[in-house]
C-alpha positions as a Python dict, from the first residue, in 0.01 Angstrom:
ca = {
    (1, 'G'): (0, 0, 0),
    (2, 'I'): (-15, -100, -363),
    (3, 'F'): (-183, -430, -449),
    (4, 'T'): (-235, -618, -775),
    (5, 'Y'): (-566, -795, -828),
    (6, 'S'): (-629, -1045, -1106),
    (7, 'C'): (-962, -1138, -1255),
    (8, 'S'): (-993, -1442, -1482),
    (9, 'I'): (-1291, -1530, -1695),
    (10, 'V'): (-1322, -1875, -1845),
    (11, 'W'): (-1563, -1912, -2134),
    (12, 'G'): (-1607, -2125, -2442),
    (13, 'Y'): (-1321, -1961, -2635),
    (14, 'G'): (-1053, -1971, -2364),
    (15, 'T'): (-950, -1779, -2058),
    (16, 'V'): (-916, -1403, -2032),
    (17, 'T'): (-715, -1262, -1743),
    (18, 'E'): (-690, -894, -1656),
    (19, 'D'): (-476, -741, -1383),
    (20, 'A'): (-556, -422, -1200),
    (21, 'I'): (-316, -233, -977),
    (22, 'V'): (-491, -63, -687),
    (23, 'N'): (-332, 180, -444),
    (24, 'V'): (-511, 142, -111),
    (25, 'G'): (-456, 427, 132),
    (26, 'G'): (-572, 494, 482),
    (27, 'P'): (-873, 707, 565),
    (28, 'V'): (-849, 1082, 534),
    (29, 'P'): (-813, 1268, 862),
    (30, 'P'): (-1143, 1336, 1036),
    (31, 'V'): (-1310, 1672, 990),
    (32, 'K'): (-1249, 1918, 1273),
    (33, 'P'): (-1558, 1968, 1494),
    (34, 'N'): (-1685, 2326, 1534),
    (35, 'L'): (-1763, 2398, 1898),
    (36, 'L'): (-2105, 2553, 1947),
    (37, 'S'): (-2148, 2566, 2324),
    (38, 'A'): (-2040, 2442, 2663),
    (39, 'T'): (-2288, 2497, 2944),
    (40, 'S'): (-2313, 2383, 3303),
    (41, 'S'): (-2632, 2258, 3464),
    (42, 'Q'): (-2831, 2443, 3725),
    (43, 'D'): (-2814, 2153, 3974),
    (44, 'F'): (-2504, 2264, 4167),
    (45, 'C'): (-2295, 2272, 3846),
    (46, 'K'): (-2218, 1900, 3859),
    (47, 'K'): (-2300, 1847, 3491),
    (48, 'A'): (-2186, 2007, 3167),
    (49, 'T'): (-2326, 1984, 2818),
    (50, 'I'): (-2086, 2015, 2523),
    (51, 'T'): (-2235, 2072, 2177),
    (52, 'W'): (-2048, 2081, 1847),
    (53, 'M'): (-2140, 2081, 1479),
    (54, 'M'): (-1999, 1895, 1183),
    (55, 'D'): (-2067, 2143, 908),
    (56, 'S'): (-2102, 2077, 537),
    (57, 'V'): (-2009, 1712, 569),
    (58, 'A'): (-2241, 1482, 380),
    (59, 'Y'): (-2101, 1160, 527),
    (60, 'T'): (-1930, 1149, 865),
    (61, 'P'): (-1854, 793, 974),
    (62, 'E'): (-1631, 928, 1248),
    (63, 'T'): (-1673, 875, 1618),
    (64, 'Y'): (-1647, 1161, 1866),
    (65, 'Y'): (-1587, 1197, 2236),
    (66, 'V'): (-1493, 1471, 2480),
    (67, 'K'): (-1176, 1458, 2686),
    (68, 'Y'): (-1190, 1675, 2996),
    (69, 'G'): (-1002, 1752, 3314),
    (70, 'T'): (-899, 2025, 3554),
    (71, 'S'): (-601, 2146, 3346),
    (72, 'H'): (-502, 2168, 2978),
    (73, 'Q'): (-226, 1914, 3040),
    (74, 'E'): (-442, 1661, 3222),
    (75, 'L'): (-751, 1581, 3016),
    (76, 'N'): (-772, 1240, 3182),
    (77, 'N'): (-1148, 1186, 3169),
    (78, 'Q'): (-1353, 1080, 2869),
    (79, 'S'): (-1721, 1110, 2780),
    (80, 'V'): (-1928, 847, 2608),
    (81, 'I'): (-1858, 789, 2238),
    (82, 'V'): (-2092, 955, 1988),
    (83, 'Y'): (-2121, 803, 1641),
    (84, 'G'): (-2131, 1026, 1333),
    (85, 'S'): (-2404, 1008, 1075),
    (86, 'E'): (-2392, 741, 805),
    (87, 'D'): (-2668, 913, 609),
    (88, 'I'): (-2512, 1056, 292),
    (89, 'H'): (-2763, 1342, 294),
    (90, 'T'): (-2676, 1472, 641),
    (91, 'V'): (-2511, 1814, 657),
    (92, 'D'): (-2455, 2060, 939),
    (93, 'K'): (-2535, 1808, 1212),
    (94, 'N'): (-2511, 1896, 1580),
    (95, 'Y'): (-2379, 1647, 1836),
    (96, 'T'): (-2411, 1673, 2214),
    (97, 'V'): (-2243, 1504, 2508),
    (98, 'Q'): (-2343, 1546, 2870),
    (99, 'I'): (-2071, 1506, 3130),
    (100, 'D'): (-2183, 1410, 3481),
    (101, 'G'): (-2005, 1390, 3815),
    (102, 'L'): (-1818, 1719, 3798),
    (103, 'S'): (-1700, 1890, 4116),
    (104, 'R'): (-1866, 2214, 4218),
    (105, 'N'): (-1663, 2539, 4193),
    (106, 'T'): (-1399, 2369, 3976),
    (107, 'K'): (-1279, 2494, 3639),
    (108, 'Y'): (-1275, 2226, 3368),
    (109, 'F'): (-1103, 2213, 3032),
    (110, 'Y'): (-1228, 2000, 2746),
    (111, 'Q'): (-1146, 1892, 2393),
    (112, 'V'): (-1371, 1731, 2133),
    (113, 'I'): (-1189, 1440, 1966),
    (114, 'A'): (-1284, 1306, 1620),
    (115, 'N'): (-1165, 963, 1503),
    (116, 'N'): (-1220, 763, 1187),
}
């Protein structure tokens, strides 16, 4: 919304007051993750590793997680939350999540979610 802020300075010659109107908006939408790979483990395929990259972003305070399930319509499971970089010099950073407890011989669908 739009807010008005006032600043008053009192000094030997009187008081000076200045108003500033500031339009405060919400955060911009998070940057879309670029999927790099999705691989299953060799131990009976009960684990999967999902890797994605946030390219050309110098500051990514977003959080990420992977939703997954056995159909596109039912991504009912969620990975741990991964925190984006707060280093203003970071670009092209890879993030990885490992998903455990998957069922053998089952096809899984997943989606990387970015929030800010």
